[in-house]
N, C-alpha and C positions, 0 to 999 in steps of 0.2 A: 504492499500500500503504499502510496508516495506520501512525502510529507508535505504539510501546509505550510508553506513559505512565503506568502504573496498578500499583499494587501490588497481591497479596493478604496479608493480613492474617489469622493463625490464631491464636485463643487458645485453647489446649487443656485449659485447666484449666476455661472456660467453654463449651466446644466449639464457639465463634463463628467465622465466617468473615466479612470483610469486605473488598470492594472500594475503593480510594481511590485518587485521583488524586495522581500527584507533583508537589510544587511544581515549576512551570516552569524556576525558577533551577535546584535542585537538577539538573535534566534537563540545563542549559546547562552546568555547571560539573561535575559527576560523569557524565555520559552514560549510566551504567549499570555491572553488572558489581561490580566493587572498590570505585570509585569511591562509587556510588549507596548501594549496601550499605554503605559506612564512613560513609558520611553517616545514614543511619537508626542505625548502632549508636551515632555520637557523641549521639543524643538518650537514650539509658539516661544514668539516676543514676550518677553514679561508685562504685564499690566494691560494685556487683553481683557474687555469688555464682556463679562460671561454671556449676556445676552446679544454681543456684537457678531457681526459674520465673522470676524477673526477667528472666535473661538471655535475649538476641534470640539465633536462629539463623535465618538468611537463606539461601534458596538462590536464586543470582541467575544471569540471563543475562545478554546485552548484546544491542546491535544485529544484531551479526556472528554471533552464536550461531546455526549449523545451515547457513549460507550459504557461508563462506572456504574452502578447502581445509585439509589438515592435520589432527591432531584436533580432534575439538571439545570445548569445557570446557564449565563451569558454576563457580562459585562457592559455596563455603560461608561464610558468615561469622558469628564468633560474639568473645563474650571466652574466650580461651582455658583450659582448665582445668590445661593443662601449664604454663603463662608467667605465668596472669593479665593476659596482654597481646592487644594486638587480634589476631585470627586469619583469614588468609583462604586457603583453601587449594583445589584445582584438580581436579575430576574428570574425564576423560576417559570413553571409548566411547561407547554409543549413546545413553543417557543425556540428555545436554546438550540434542543435537537434538530430542529427542522433548520434552523438557519446555520448550524453547524453542515449539516446536508446539504443544503442550496449555495452555500460559499464557496464549493470545489475546492479549489489549491488554497484558497485565502483564508486567512486566522480572522480576519475582521474589516469591519467598514469605518472609515475616515471620512468623515462629514465635516464643510468646512461651506462657508458662504450662505447665502439665504435666498430660497424661491421669489419669485414676483407675487403668486399667487401659492394655495395651499396645493400640497405637492404628496403622492406617496412613493417610496422607494421600494419597488420588488425586487426581489434575489431570486434566480433560479439558475443552475447548470452553470454557476462560476460566474455569472452576470448580473450587471446592477442598471435597471432602468428608472426614468423617474416618469411617472404619469402622474395628470392631473387629477385634483382630489377635491376640488371647490366644494361639490356635494357633500363632503364629508363633514365638513367646519363646521362645529356647533353642537356634531354627534356625542354622546358620551362612551365612555368604555366599550360598554356591552355592545352596543349599535355599532361600532365601527367595527369590533371584531366579527361580527353578524355578517358584515359588509363583506367578508373574505369567507365563504365556507368551504373554500377548497385548500386554504391557506392557514398559516400561524402567523400570528399578525401580534407585532408590540406598537402602541399606539399612545396618543394623549387623547385626552378628555378635555372639557371645559378649563380647567384650572391651569393647564400648558398652554390653552391659546389665550387665557387672559393674560399670562407672564406672574403667575404667584409662583413666589421664589421657591416652593417645595411642591412644586407640581412631579409627579410620577410618569411612568413610562409603564404600560400596562397592557399585560397579555391576558388571553383566556378570561376573555369578557370582563376581567378588574379581578379576576382569582388573584394573579400574580404581579407585582409591582416591583419595576429598578425603583427602590423607592424613596431614600432620601436626599437633601441636598439640591433638588430642582433639575435633575438630567430632563425631564418632561420639561421645565422652562427652555431649557436650550432649546429643546426641541421645536416649543411653539416657534420661539424667537427665529428659526430657519424656515417657519410656514411647513413643515414636515410634520404630517399627518399621522404618518403609519410607517413602520417598516415592515413589508410583506417578502414572508420566508415560502415558496413554492413548492422547495424539494424536498423529499423525505429523508427523513431520519437517516443518521449512519447506524450499518450492522455488521456483524464480527466480534470476533473474538469473544463467542458465547461462553464456552469454560471459563477461561478467566474470568466474567464477569458472573458467572453461575457460583463460581470459589468466592468472590469477593461481597456477591448477594448476600450467603448463607452468613458469612463472615458479620455482614452489617445486622443481619437480621438478629442475630446472635447477642450482639454488642450491647453494652448498658444504654447507647444513644441509640441504637437500633430499636430495642425493648420499649425503650423509653416513649420514641415519636410513635410506635405500633401502639402504643396504648392511647397515649395524649397526645401526639403530635405536641406542636407547642404551648399550647391551652393550658397545660397544667403547669406554666411559669407563673400565672397570678396565684396560685394555691403555695407553691415554694415559694415567691417573694413576699407573700404574706404571712409563710409560719416561721421564716426566719429573720422578719422583721426589716424587709428592703423592698416593701410594696411601694411608690410613690402615690399617695392620696392626697386627693381634694389640691391639686396645685402645689405639692410636695411640701405641704405642709406637717405632713405625717407618713410613718412608714409602714403603718397596718390600716386594714381596712374593714368594718365588720361585716359588709357586704360581700366578701371576698368568695365565700360557698353560693352565694345565688348567682355568681357569673364564672365561676370557674369550671372544672375538669367535668365534675359529675352531672351538672346541670348540661354542660355541652353535649353530653354521651344521650341524655334525656331528650335534648332538644332537634339531635342531627337525624336525619334520615340516610345518611349513607358516608362513605368515605369518598376521598377524591381518587384515588386509586384501587379500588377495591379488590384487587386481583394481584397487587403487588404483594411481596413479603411486609414491606414497611406501605402502609397504604395510603399515607398523605394525610391531608386535613379532612374536619368534619364538616360535611353540607348541610347547612343550616337554612330556612328558610325566614325571611324578617321583612316589616312593612316596605322596604325598598326592595325587594326582590332575594332571591337565593343568593348565599355567597359562602367563602371559605375562611371565616374569621381564623388570625393567627393569634399569637401570644401576645402580641402587643394590642391589639384590639381592645381585653377587656383589662390590660390595664392602663394604658391611656386614654380610653373613651369609658371605661366603668370607673375601677379606683379612683386615677387620676381627676374623673367629673364625679367622682361621690356618686354614681349611680349604680344602683347594684339590681337593675331587672337587666336580665338575659337578653330578653328579646328588643330591649330598647337600645341596648350596647351595640347588638348584631345589628339593627338598623343603623346606626350613627355609622358603623363600619363599612354598612354596604354602601351607603352615601358616599363616603370619602373614596372608596373603591370604584364606584362609579364615575366619579366627576376627576378622577387617575389625580388624588389628593395625598399627601405623604399623612397615614394615620395619625405617627407619633408626633412631627409640627403642629397639625390641625389641632389634635386633642390639647397640645399644652399651651396654643393660640387661646382656645378657649378657657381653658383653666386660667391663663391670666387675665383673661379680660373677666373673670369672676371674681378673682381677687383685686381687682385693678376697680372694679363696682363697687366692693367691698370698703375701699379704701376713700371711695368720692373722688378716683381718680377721671372714671370716664360717665358720662349719663345715659347709662345703660344699665335697664333690670334686668339682672342674668344672675342666677344663683348654682352651687353644686347641688346636682341629681334632679336637676330641670334637664330634660332629655327635648324636650319640644325647642326651648330655646338656645339648647347648645346646636342643632339641627340648623336653624334658623339660620346662625353664625356662621356657621361651615358654610352653609349655599350661601351666604353674603361673601364671606373670603374665597372661595372659587368664582365668583361671576366679577368680585371687586365693585359688589353695586352697592354698596354705604360706606360712607370716611370709615367705620370701625374696621369693615371689611376690606377694603382697600388697603389699610393700612397696616392690619395683622396678614394678610397676604406677601407682605415683605418679612415676617417674622416677629420674631418675640421681642428681640433685641430692636428693631425699628419702631415696634410701638411705645416701649419702654423710650424711646428717646424723644418719639413724640406728644406722649401722655404722662410721664415720669413712670414710677414702678418697676425702677431698673432692680434686679435680683429677685422679684418676685419669683421668676421662673428659672431656672438656672441653663446655663448656655455654657458651650466652650465651642470658641471659634465661627460664633453666630449659630450654632447648630445647638437645639435645646435636647436636653439630656431625655433618655429613652424609657428601658421597662425596669431599671434597678435604682434603687438610693444606694448611694455608695456610702451613706455615715453607718452603713452596718457591715461594710468590707474595705478599707482603706485602699485597697489593691485594687476595687474597682475605681476609686476615684482616680487613680492614677491611669488607670485604661482609658476612663474617659479623657481625663487633660491630655494626654498625648496620641489620641487617636487621630489619625493622619487626615481624616475630614470632618473633622468636630466630635461632639456629645455622641460616639458612637457604641454600641454596648456589642457588636459584632468582632470587633478588630481582637479584643481578648473579655473572658467572661470566669476572671478569677472570683466572682462573686458567688460562682456556684461551688467554690472549694474551700475557700477561708472561712465562711459566717460557721460551716458545718465541723472544722477540721479541731476547733477547740484549741482553746491557749490562743497567745497572739502570735500571728507571724513576723518575723525580722522584715527590717527596713530591707535586709539583701534580697529575702527571698521572696517579699512582693515585686519587688522590682524587678527579678531575674524570671519570674513565672511570665507578669506581663510581656516582659520582651521575648521569650519563647515562644507565648501564646500569638504575639502579634506577627513574627517571623513566619511559624508554623502556617497560620493562615494566608500570609501573603505567597507562599508556596502554590497552597492548595487555588488560590483564586489565578493562579497563573496558569495554573495546567488544564482547564478550570474544573477543579473539581468543589461539589458539595461540602462547606465547612464542617457540615454534622459529620462526613465520614471521617473527621480527623482520627478517632481513633483504630480504625482500622487501615490509615494510612500511617499511623505513628513509626511502623517500624524501619519504612523507608521511603517515605515522603512522595511514594508513586513510582518509584525507581521501576518498578516491574510492569507497572503499565506502560511507562514512556519504552521500555527496551522492547516490548510486544510490537508497540506503535513505529517503530524502528529508529528510535531517538537513543541518543548516547550521555544519559546524566547518570549520575551515581548517586547514593544517597549524599555522599557529603557536598558533591556540585549543587544538590538542591538545597541543602542547608544554605549555601552561600547565596543561590539565588533569593531565597526570602529574605537575607539579612542585604543584600542587593537593592530588593525592590522596595524595602521598606525605607532605604536609605536613600533610593532616588527620588522617591516621594516627597520625603525629609527637604531634598536639595529645592525641589519645587514650590514647597510652599515657604522656604527660607527664602529666594528670589522673589516671592509675593510680599516678601515683608513681614511673614510671621516667625515671631522667636519666644525664648521665654514666657514673656507677656501672656500670651495666647495657648500656653498651657496652665495657667494658672486653676485653681479651684475657685469654682462660684463661693459667692460668699456667704449664697443660702445653705450651703451646704457644712459651713462651720457652726450652724446653731442646730441645738438637738430638737428632733421630732418631738411631737407634742405627745404621742404616745410612750415617751422616755426616753431613754440614750444619751449619747453623747454626740454633740457635733464632730467634725473631722477638724484636729488643730492644725491650723495656717503653719505653724513653725517645723512640727512634724513631717506636714505636707513637701515643703521644701526640703528639707532635706531625703524624704525620699525620689524628688526630683532629681536633685542634686544626683543619687547614687543611681537612679536611670541613667541618667545623660551619660555616665562615667560607663556603665554598663554598654551603651551604646557607641563609644567613641567620640561622642560630641562636648563640644564644648559647656561651659557655663549657661552659652546664651542659647543652649539646643542646638546646634549649625554643626553638622557632622564635618569633620577635620580632613586635612588634607592625607595625613596618615590612615585614616580610616579608608578613605578612597583608594589610596594603594593597593591597602591587603584585599579588597573586594574587587582590584582591577578595573577601576570606572576614574582613575586620576584624571582622564583626559575627558571626562563628560562634565565638568561645570562648566559654562559660558560666564562671561565676562561681569553680566548681573547679579552673579552669586556669589555673596561671600565666603568665602573657605578659609578658616583659621588653620594655621600652618599643623599645630598640633593642642590640644584640652589648654587653655591658657596662655594660647599663643596668639598672634598679630592674624591680620587676613593677608590671603597671599594675593 
């Protein structure tokens, strides 16, 4: 089987499509997915406006896309309109495998420019064509996907069309999303309504897949997903005291059981992939239509908004899904509005527990139809800048924190603070171990755990493999799969890939002006939750961040050093706009 080693490059302003070879050194050092996409993004000029035509939007697959067990993934990479930082966001469902099968010898699509009128990009037999799509503009995610019954679709909804800074790219009618940071916003700014994949999913390597599928099914993660998918996280977070509740005022929720896994099982009428050994999410009906809620839905739209009615939470999630709006930021935006109303900062009657008021505000945000909705469409930090109320909702690099309150797990605070795309819980999840380990973790253990998890996920997202497969890929990081596919990477090589990719992304962010101040702990987390416990000690956190930087080989400003770049064989990568100190404590080169 030939190795995919090309990129499709699409200029929507000129209506041009070209196929170009990927440099061999890039394939060796970055593999595909996140790593290769980040290398293409670094080729942009610094300071590019995220919603301007010069910003790049990449749809990337990896060598493993379409083959491995678990949910398939593709990566959407761009400069985030919400944060101004690097963004990689991952979507699942049927689209990734069919995209991989449609791309032929290509590992992805790089899209620049902006079309004059709405268009779709159709991928088939290794070629891309730009087709008019004016009739699709204004349709939600479900209606857009239904317009292409013979294909798999990744599209924007009304949120992306109206430039909401955290619009998603939706697939499978809104059941799956490349969710955080506004990749759908960039897509909308380019007048690109959808990417349509018409090819079949890849096949082959059945014996290898069967073996890994059995291992995944029997792994702790596979058994957990088979039993509860990610909906059980609300029960877990509540039990260990890390469930963000009523706008981050508390870390426990009295109504957690009513929106947790047992209630989901009662309401569900099936699973997403019923014949799969790990059968996917629970299908439920809501007032807004059928949907597959994920763990963030009851956490952010339930506990976060003080709503303990499962059906109401599912409805809010379905509304966000159809509008193609990031559930996590939307829920935090509504929570900010409630707290700002309580503080008298805005003239709006809205309270925790009011599903109808929350739904109205979410729709106003997606349409930018009211002054408050228009402001919240730019994120919580933008609303605080306009109305006051800074710090009511925690953010990192302009992105609202997601599923876990780190006041019960200091390593999770570090994971949020150092996440390359902002307040994200998927880059590292030490919260799943630290609160139940017993005793205090040392500063060294916390820093080392976060670094290790970040690097491992960077490898998996470069392959691209579902990060929930980490347990069955831990032994060799996917080297066996790569060998079967004709690649030459041993486990040691792949360890270096993970660290190299994480470092490359940090260089991108440093060039865009991010530094230590952007890795700071949100002030609200230094205060104890209402139910008891302690806030995070700022001095202890600073010491933890220092340790993390040393572990990474960065200086005290959070900048990768020339010494580190030489070790990772990317000393020639930084451009003149990227400050690189010679060594920790040294001056810039």
